[in-house]
KOLNUNU-567067 format. One record per residue (C-alpha): residue in three letters; z, y, x. Coordinates in nm, 4 decimals. Layout:
N
R paza        z        y        x
R  Ala        Z        Y        X
...
//
This chain:
399
R paza        z        y        x
R  Unk  -0.0006  -0.0053  -0.0011
R  Unk   0.0438   0.2302   0.2947
R  Unk  -0.3286   0.2391   0.3569
R  Unk  -0.3822   0.3426  -0.0090
R  Unk  -0.1404   0.6232   0.0270
R  Unk  -0.3023   0.7341   0.3514
R  Unk  -0.6481   0.7326   0.1899
R  Unk  -0.5245   0.9257  -0.1115
R  Unk  -0.3618   1.1852   0.1123
R  Unk  -0.6610   1.2254   0.3306
R  Unk  -0.9079   1.2604   0.0527
R  Unk  -0.7141   1.4710  -0.1877
R  Unk  -0.5260   1.2159  -0.3815
R  Unk  -0.8015   1.1643  -0.6399
R  Unk  -0.8794   0.8055  -0.7237
R  Unk  -1.2623   0.8419  -0.7051
R  Unk  -1.2798   1.0817  -0.4116
R  Unk  -1.2948   0.8116  -0.1482
R  Unk  -1.5679   0.6224  -0.3247
R  Unk  -1.7614   0.9534  -0.3548
R  Unk  -1.7302   1.0053   0.0204
R  Unk  -1.8772   0.6628   0.0713
R  Unk  -2.1722   0.7346  -0.1597
R  Unk  -2.2322   1.0684   0.0071
R  Unk  -2.1756   1.2661  -0.3195
R  Unk  -1.9062   1.5021  -0.2070
R  Unk  -1.9181   1.8328  -0.0189
R  Unk  -1.6397   1.8274   0.2413
R  Unk  -1.3617   1.5744   0.1949
R  Unk  -1.1281   1.7543   0.4273
R  Unk  -1.0954   2.0839   0.6028
R  Unk  -1.1726   1.9118   0.9273
R  Unk  -1.5040   1.7932   0.7936
R  Unk  -1.5908   2.1512   0.6952
R  Unk  -1.5036   2.2776   1.0332
R  Unk  -1.7055   2.0057   1.2053
R  Unk  -2.0178   2.0722   0.9936
R  Unk  -1.9795   2.4445   1.0610
R  Unk  -1.9635   2.3808   1.4365
R  Unk  -2.2650   2.1514   1.4286
R  Unk  -2.4572   2.4151   1.2311
R  Unk  -2.3786   2.6784   1.4863
R  Unk  -2.4709   2.4523   1.7648
R  Unk  -2.8022   2.3672   1.6093
R  Unk  -2.8828   2.7361   1.5438
R  Unk  -2.7796   2.8526   1.8911
R  Unk  -2.9631   2.5646   2.0666
R  Unk  -3.2834   2.6343   1.8747
R  Unk  -3.2792   3.0022   1.9338
R  Unk  -3.2083   2.9564   2.3048
R  Unk  -3.4730   2.6977   2.3317
R  Unk  -3.7299   2.9334   2.1779
R  Unk  -3.6599   3.1992   2.4343
R  Unk  -3.6801   2.9775   2.7422
R  Unk  -3.9737   2.7567   2.6331
R  Unk  -4.2724   2.7893   2.8578
R  Unk  -4.6198   2.6979   2.7529
R  Unk  -4.9209   2.8347   2.5717
R  Unk  -4.8241   3.0809   2.3043
R  Unk  -4.8325   2.9402   1.9506
R  Unk  -5.0179   3.1067   1.6652
R  Unk  -4.8215   3.3782   1.4914
R  Unk  -4.7552   3.1877   1.1637
R  Unk  -4.6127   2.8861   1.3637
R  Unk  -4.4198   3.1162   1.5981
R  Unk  -4.2681   3.2965   1.3077
R  Unk  -4.1643   2.9776   1.1460
R  Unk  -3.9395   2.8817   1.4412
R  Unk  -3.6397   3.1076   1.3455
R  Unk  -3.6845   3.0252   0.9739
R  Unk  -3.6724   2.6543   1.0490
R  Unk  -3.3686   2.7065   1.2758
R  Unk  -3.1815   2.8833   1.0032
R  Unk  -3.2900   2.6218   0.7510
R  Unk  -3.1765   2.3417   0.9755
R  Unk  -2.8403   2.5065   1.0317
R  Unk  -2.7944   2.5503   0.6576
R  Unk  -2.9054   2.1845   0.5941
R  Unk  -2.6300   2.0697   0.8408
R  Unk  -2.3698   2.2364   0.6248
R  Unk  -2.4849   2.0361   0.3239
R  Unk  -2.5779   1.7136   0.5007
R  Unk  -2.2990   1.5126   0.3235
R  Unk  -2.4318   1.6090  -0.0168
R  Unk  -2.8088   1.6266   0.0580
R  Unk  -2.8813   1.4452   0.3936
R  Unk  -3.2621   1.3960   0.3513
R  Unk  -3.3539   1.7746   0.3620
R  Unk  -3.1940   1.8026   0.7068
R  Unk  -3.4043   1.5086   0.8374
R  Unk  -3.7195   1.6560   0.6766
R  Unk  -3.6649   2.0027   0.8275
R  Unk  -3.6002   1.8467   1.1699
R  Unk  -3.9203   1.6409   1.1413
R  Unk  -4.1306   1.9419   1.0393
R  Unk  -3.9841   2.1497   1.3176
R  Unk  -4.0549   1.8759   1.5717
R  Unk  -4.4248   1.8556   1.4596
R  Unk  -4.4732   2.2317   1.4738
R  Unk  -4.3037   2.2815   1.8102
R  Unk  -4.4450   1.9749   1.9720
R  Unk  -4.0964   1.8771   2.0883
R  Unk  -3.8026   1.6967   1.9293
R  Unk  -3.5861   1.9305   1.7241
R  Unk  -3.2157   1.9694   1.8047
R  Unk  -3.1227   1.8758   1.4541
R  Unk  -3.3095   1.5482   1.4565
R  Unk  -3.0123   1.3253   1.5760
R  Unk  -2.7864   1.4826   1.3174
R  Unk  -3.0405   1.4328   1.0488
R  Unk  -3.0954   1.0700   1.1405
R  Unk  -2.7194   1.0045   1.1335
R  Unk  -2.6779   1.1853   0.8025
R  Unk  -2.9707   0.9981   0.6321
R  Unk  -2.8296   0.6573   0.7388
R  Unk  -2.4655   0.7557   0.6535
R  Unk  -2.4959   0.9466   0.3251
R  Unk  -2.8403   0.8972   0.1692
R  Unk  -2.9055   0.6416  -0.1061
R  Unk  -3.0066   0.3006   0.0063
R  Unk  -3.3514   0.3350  -0.1545
R  Unk  -3.4686   0.6180   0.0628
R  Unk  -3.2643   0.6379   0.3787
R  Unk  -3.4505   0.3813   0.5929
R  Unk  -3.8025   0.4957   0.5028
R  Unk  -3.6938   0.8518   0.5883
R  Unk  -3.5457   0.7325   0.9123
R  Unk  -3.8678   0.5432   0.9887
R  Unk  -4.0763   0.8484   0.9205
R  Unk  -3.8533   1.0601   1.1515
R  Unk  -3.8780   0.8021   1.4184
R  Unk  -4.2585   0.8074   1.3936
R  Unk  -4.2506   1.1807   1.4305
R  Unk  -4.0220   1.1539   1.7373
R  Unk  -4.2409   0.8815   1.8776
R  Unk  -4.5605   1.0896   1.8348
R  Unk  -4.8125   0.8219   1.9238
R  Unk  -5.0937   1.0780   1.8960
R  Unk  -4.9474   1.2469   2.2152
R  Unk  -4.9728   0.9347   2.4324
R  Unk  -5.1762   1.0692   2.7165
R  Unk  -5.0122   0.8677   2.9862
R  Unk  -4.7796   0.5713   3.0395
R  Unk  -4.5007   0.8077   3.1369
R  Unk  -4.5503   1.0138   2.8225
R  Unk  -4.5372   0.6988   2.6098
R  Unk  -4.2117   0.5823   2.7745
R  Unk  -4.0514   0.9244   2.7275
R  Unk  -4.1411   0.9305   2.3607
R  Unk  -4.0192   0.5770   2.3035
R  Unk  -3.6831   0.6631   2.4714
R  Unk  -3.6543   0.9879   2.2725
R  Unk  -3.7223   0.8066   1.9522
R  Unk  -3.4758   0.5329   2.0345
R  Unk  -3.1872   0.7366   2.1595
R  Unk  -3.2285   1.0510   1.9492
R  Unk  -3.3337   0.8989   1.6118
R  Unk  -3.2761   0.5263   1.5953
R  Unk  -2.9406   0.5119   1.7729
R  Unk  -2.7826   0.7879   1.5606
R  Unk  -2.9151   0.6076   1.2481
R  Unk  -2.7627   0.2831   1.3568
R  Unk  -2.4311   0.4503   1.4175
R  Unk  -2.4504   0.6202   1.0747
R  Unk  -2.5260   0.2939   0.9086
R  Unk  -2.2196   0.1343   1.0840
R  Unk  -1.9930   0.4146   0.9737
R  Unk  -2.1264   0.3821   0.6223
R  Unk  -2.0660   0.0042   0.6133
R  Unk  -1.7137   0.0521   0.7535
R  Unk  -1.6359   0.3150   0.4923
R  Unk  -1.7574   0.0903   0.2116
R  Unk  -1.5467  -0.1942   0.3409
R  Unk  -1.2354   0.0326   0.3604
R  Unk  -1.3106   0.1534   0.0058
R  Unk  -1.3448  -0.2052  -0.1170
R  Unk  -1.0095  -0.2983   0.0397
R  Unk  -0.8437   0.0110  -0.1106
R  Unk  -0.9779  -0.0735  -0.4508
R  Unk  -0.8622  -0.4321  -0.4235
R  Unk  -0.5182  -0.3168  -0.3050
R  Unk  -0.4944  -0.0719  -0.5979
R  Unk  -0.5959  -0.3493  -0.8441
R  Unk  -0.3315  -0.5785  -0.6883
R  Unk  -0.0740  -0.3040  -0.7150
R  Unk  -0.1616  -0.2438  -1.0815
R  Unk  -0.1520  -0.6116  -1.1539
R  Unk   0.1875  -0.6472  -0.9855
R  Unk   0.3232  -0.3574  -1.1869
R  Unk   0.1801  -0.5133  -1.5077
R  Unk   0.3424  -0.8550  -1.4238
R  Unk   0.6706  -0.6739  -1.3499
R  Unk   0.6527  -0.4893  -1.6801
R  Unk   0.5750  -0.8092  -1.8665
R  Unk   0.8705  -0.9824  -1.6921
R  Unk   1.0963  -0.7041  -1.7990
R  Unk   0.9787  -0.7338  -2.1600
R  Unk   1.0177  -1.1082  -2.1565
R  Unk   1.3669  -1.0763  -2.0144
R  Unk   1.4552  -0.8245  -2.2849
R  Unk   1.3221  -1.0556  -2.5587
R  Unk   1.5271  -1.3415  -2.4096
R  Unk   1.8392  -1.1307  -2.4043
R  Unk   1.7756  -1.0156  -2.7582
R  Unk   1.7483  -1.3804  -2.8705
R  Unk   2.0724  -1.4530  -2.6865
R  Unk   2.2373  -1.1666  -2.8739
R  Unk   2.1065  -1.3010  -3.2017
R  Unk   2.2335  -1.6591  -3.1347
R  Unk   2.5731  -1.5812  -2.9778
R  Unk   2.6873  -1.2670  -3.1665
R  Unk   2.5363  -1.3792  -3.5010
R  Unk   2.7124  -1.7093  -3.4804
R  Unk   3.0441  -1.5564  -3.3943
R  Unk   3.0233  -1.2940  -3.6744
R  Unk   2.9211  -1.5533  -3.9303
R  Unk   3.2219  -1.7642  -3.8390
R  Unk   3.4484  -1.4598  -3.8664
R  Unk   3.3145  -1.3893  -4.2179
R  Unk   3.3726  -1.7523  -4.3189
R  Unk   3.7199  -1.7433  -4.1759
R  Unk   3.7974  -1.4235  -4.3608
R  Unk   3.6899  -1.5957  -4.6842
R  Unk   3.9136  -1.8803  -4.6025
R  Unk   4.2081  -1.6426  -4.5589
R  Unk   4.1445  -1.5055  -4.9078
R  Unk   4.1476  -1.8547  -5.0514
R  Unk   4.4702  -1.9511  -4.8635
R  Unk   4.6587  -1.6441  -4.9606
R  Unk   4.9542  -1.8503  -5.0949
R  Unk   4.9993  -2.0377  -4.7648
R  Unk   5.1415  -1.8014  -4.5022
R  Unk   5.1156  -2.0537  -4.2172
R  Unk   4.7453  -2.1172  -4.2977
R  Unk   4.6826  -1.7422  -4.3255
R  Unk   4.8409  -1.6824  -3.9816
R  Unk   4.6294  -1.9574  -3.8239
R  Unk   4.3113  -1.8310  -3.9700
R  Unk   4.3866  -1.4753  -3.8806
R  Unk   4.4468  -1.5864  -3.5209
R  Unk   4.1018  -1.7604  -3.5243
R  Unk   3.9388  -1.4491  -3.6519
R  Unk   4.1005  -1.2429  -3.3828
R  Unk   3.9984  -1.4928  -3.1195
R  Unk   3.6415  -1.5071  -3.2521
R  Unk   3.6280  -1.1254  -3.2520
R  Unk   3.7447  -1.1023  -2.8967
R  Unk   3.4863  -1.3597  -2.7842
R  Unk   3.2180  -1.1743  -2.9734
R  Unk   3.3043  -0.8463  -2.8086
R  Unk   3.3123  -1.0150  -2.4623
R  Unk   2.9822  -1.1930  -2.5105
R  Unk   2.8299  -0.8686  -2.6521
R  Unk   2.9489  -0.6745  -2.3488
R  Unk   2.7957  -0.9314  -2.1145
R  Unk   2.4588  -0.9277  -2.2891
R  Unk   2.4502  -0.5508  -2.2957
R  Unk   2.5196  -0.5596  -1.9244
R  Unk   2.2265  -0.7979  -1.8796
R  Unk   2.0068  -0.5674  -2.0836
R  Unk   2.1029  -0.2677  -1.8750
R  Unk   2.0505  -0.4764  -1.5552
R  Unk   1.6858  -0.5490  -1.6649
R  Unk   1.5900  -0.1985  -1.5601
R  Unk   1.7824  -0.1810  -1.2288
R  Unk   1.9271  -0.3699  -0.9457
R  Unk   2.2911  -0.3595  -1.0746
R  Unk   2.4845  -0.6845  -1.1131
R  Unk   2.5738  -0.7801  -1.4703
R  Unk   2.8749  -0.9997  -1.5512
R  Unk   2.7553  -1.3459  -1.6200
R  Unk   2.9365  -1.6302  -1.8032
R  Unk   2.8538  -2.0027  -1.7673
R  Unk   2.5557  -2.1035  -1.9838
R  Unk   2.6182  -2.3542  -2.2527
R  Unk   2.5264  -2.7206  -2.2035
R  Unk   2.5337  -3.0383  -2.4136
R  Unk   2.9005  -3.0866  -2.3173
R  Unk   2.9840  -2.7793  -2.5161
R  Unk   2.8520  -2.9094  -2.8382
R  Unk   3.1906  -3.0630  -2.9241
R  Unk   3.3565  -2.7218  -2.8958
R  Unk   3.0800  -2.5642  -3.0975
R  Unk   3.1180  -2.8029  -3.3855
R  Unk   3.4945  -2.7824  -3.3615
R  Unk   3.4834  -2.4069  -3.3882
R  Unk   3.2651  -2.4292  -3.6938
R  Unk   3.5042  -2.6870  -3.8442
R  Unk   3.7967  -2.4487  -3.7812
R  Unk   3.6034  -2.1764  -3.9617
R  Unk   3.5959  -2.3852  -4.2743
R  Unk   3.2623  -2.5674  -4.2317
R  Unk   3.2812  -2.9398  -4.3108
R  Unk   3.0993  -3.0498  -3.9887
R  Unk   3.0922  -3.3684  -3.7901
R  Unk   2.9222  -3.4497  -3.4642
R  Unk   2.7461  -3.7835  -3.3953
R  Unk   2.6118  -3.9028  -3.0532
R  Unk   2.3636  -4.1854  -3.0290
R  Unk   2.1692  -4.3382  -2.7485
R  Unk   2.2586  -4.3726  -2.3892
R  Unk   2.4327  -4.0768  -2.2316
R  Unk   2.2463  -3.9341  -1.9359
R  Unk   2.2041  -3.5965  -1.7696
R  Unk   1.9210  -3.3755  -1.8811
R  Unk   1.7656  -3.0609  -1.7488
R  Unk   1.9772  -2.7379  -1.7895
R  Unk   1.7051  -2.5672  -1.9880
R  Unk   1.6786  -2.8610  -2.2342
R  Unk   2.0518  -2.8839  -2.2753
R  Unk   2.0813  -2.5072  -2.3350
R  Unk   1.8062  -2.5192  -2.5804
R  Unk   1.9656  -2.8045  -2.7767
R  Unk   2.2961  -2.6067  -2.7878
R  Unk   2.1107  -2.3019  -2.9322
R  Unk   1.9433  -2.5160  -3.1943
R  Unk   2.2789  -2.6499  -3.3122
R  Unk   2.4328  -2.3080  -3.2984
R  Unk   2.1655  -2.1445  -3.5081
R  Unk   2.1616  -2.4266  -3.7570
R  Unk   2.5361  -2.4126  -3.8003
R  Unk   2.5151  -2.0355  -3.8445
R  Unk   2.2453  -2.0715  -4.1155
R  Unk   2.4420  -2.3524  -4.2906
R  Unk   2.7567  -2.1330  -4.3017
R  Unk   2.5569  -1.8391  -4.4451
R  Unk   2.3169  -2.0104  -4.6852
R  Unk   2.5001  -2.3338  -4.7760
R  Unk   2.8748  -2.2682  -4.7802
R  Unk   3.0804  -2.5675  -4.8800
R  Unk   2.8063  -2.8188  -4.7935
R  Unk   2.8836  -3.0893  -4.5447
R  Unk   2.6953  -3.0547  -4.2080
R  Unk   2.6058  -3.3453  -3.9788
R  Unk   2.5043  -3.2781  -3.6126
R  Unk   2.3322  -3.5742  -3.4459
R  Unk   2.2472  -3.5881  -3.0741
R  Unk   2.0108  -3.8801  -3.0034
R  Unk   1.9252  -3.9586  -2.6491
R  Unk   1.5997  -4.1530  -2.6639
R  Unk   1.3850  -4.2952  -2.3767
R  Unk   1.2244  -3.9914  -2.2281
R  Unk   1.3313  -3.7614  -2.5140
R  Unk   1.6322  -3.5761  -2.6465
R  Unk   1.6505  -3.5153  -3.0229
R  Unk   1.9015  -3.2962  -3.1966
R  Unk   1.9307  -3.2950  -3.5768
R  Unk   2.1383  -3.0776  -3.7988
R  Unk   2.1482  -3.1662  -4.1682
R  Unk   2.3419  -2.9769  -4.4245
R  Unk   2.4058  -3.0832  -4.7852
R  Unk   2.3558  -2.8618  -5.0887
R  Unk   2.6034  -2.5679  -5.1126
R  Unk   2.9098  -2.5909  -5.3328
R  Unk   2.9793  -2.2148  -5.3359
R  Unk   2.7558  -1.9077  -5.3708
R  Unk   2.6023  -1.8049  -5.0350
R  Unk   2.7871  -1.5270  -4.8491
R  Unk   2.6257  -1.1806  -4.8549
R  Unk   2.5466  -1.1685  -4.4846
R  Unk   2.2529  -0.9759  -4.3409
R  Unk   1.9688  -1.1836  -4.1894
R  Unk   1.6658  -1.0735  -3.9917
R  Unk   1.4707  -1.3852  -4.0769
R  Unk   1.3780  -1.4468  -3.7148
R  Unk   1.6283  -1.7166  -3.6184
R  Unk   1.4093  -2.0183  -3.6790
R  Unk   1.1096  -1.8376  -3.5247
R  Unk   1.3069  -1.7776  -3.2089
R  Unk   1.4261  -2.1370  -3.2059
R  Unk   1.0686  -2.2650  -3.2418
R  Unk   0.9664  -2.0577  -2.9460
R  Unk   1.2628  -2.1751  -2.7363
R  Unk   1.1786  -2.5339  -2.8111
R  Unk   0.8090  -2.4840  -2.7420
R  Unk   0.8902  -2.3255  -2.4059
R  Unk   1.0624  -2.6478  -2.2851
R  Unk   0.7723  -2.8598  -2.4150
R  Unk   0.9301  -2.9775  -2.7408
R  Unk   0.8808  -2.9462  -3.1160
R  Unk   1.0936  -2.8080  -3.3922
R  Unk   1.0972  -2.9183  -3.7592
R  Unk   1.2855  -2.7098  -4.0133
R  Unk   1.2403  -2.7988  -4.3835
R  Unk   1.4374  -2.8316  -4.7063
R  Unk   1.5529  -3.1758  -4.8232
R  Unk   1.5049  -3.3314  -5.1680
R  Unk   1.8842  -3.3353  -5.2268
R  Unk   1.8984  -2.9530  -5.1977
R  Unk   2.0083  -2.9449  -4.8387
R  Unk   1.8177  -2.8456  -4.5223
R  Unk   1.7248  -3.0207  -4.2055
R  Unk   1.6588  -2.8803  -3.8602
R  Unk   1.5298  -3.1287  -3.5933
R  Unk   1.4254  -3.0500  -3.2421
R  Unk   1.2644  -3.3142  -3.0157
R  Unk   1.2385  -3.2205  -2.6421
R  Unk   1.1473  -3.4015  -2.3250
R  Unk   1.4642  -3.5333  -2.1612
//
């Protein structure tokens, strides 16, 4: 990522600026580039003017002689805009070379600019035409003259063009690497954002499972207190259970909120041991103490299972007991844990209610969350009403 930052700083911090530099569609990417082009323009203008004054030979016709300073000024101006329009500089240098009978000072700069900045369709034909002008085969009057022209065309036209093509290729490679790095950075940020959202969704589901179960038990226990008003010992016991459930709910809610806050930062959140299959006895016992007629049955051979599978089975039983307490109060509930060959099945069956359902709020997303949990560990969930008026929740997971 440091290279991306360097490129952005060097080229003005705009995402498309560097690519524009590679394609030759920008003016001056930096102040240094502007100063360099200005220095080259002054050099070309000064060298041409000095060359005119010291050139010896037969005088040229007036129109040709008068065109020398015009072409010099035009070449200097074309140098300033060679990054945006490279081919005019090469064309002016070629024309000046033909009129003067000698290679123009701007010719190497024009060849470099054409290979570096011009579009791929025209740059090499333009360089080839400039090389032909520099070679000047019509001036081959001797072997020495031919060798001089070949060397001039090679070193002052073809070599700058090759250097320009190399610089262009290197710039395109750097731009491709920068673009790939930026895409990788964007994908990494997207994955991190998705991970945060998934973690928040998981924590939200935990809050629904844990706190919803505790609050539902508290409501059931409060109803049992009302029914046992004539038994002080029973009332004291139920009140103590309500207080204990309330304290546990606040503690678990505090832990989950700490996890939710830690999803955006690096702070440590308090963590409690995650539930396992061994905690099902306590879960069913807690429901039984809250007034739910529940029993727990284990079948099959006991063996260790994956932590994620055991935790998912616990959450299935927890949600099913919560729903049974809310929607089927007074109905007997049977929790069955069946360890099959290669599978772990947990079934919660409640009978028809014997009392009106408690007026408890429900988001209607409990079974949807359970189905997603079970699917995540590679299992299936079946939740459907029974013919006797009860309800059955069954989860089968690999184990």
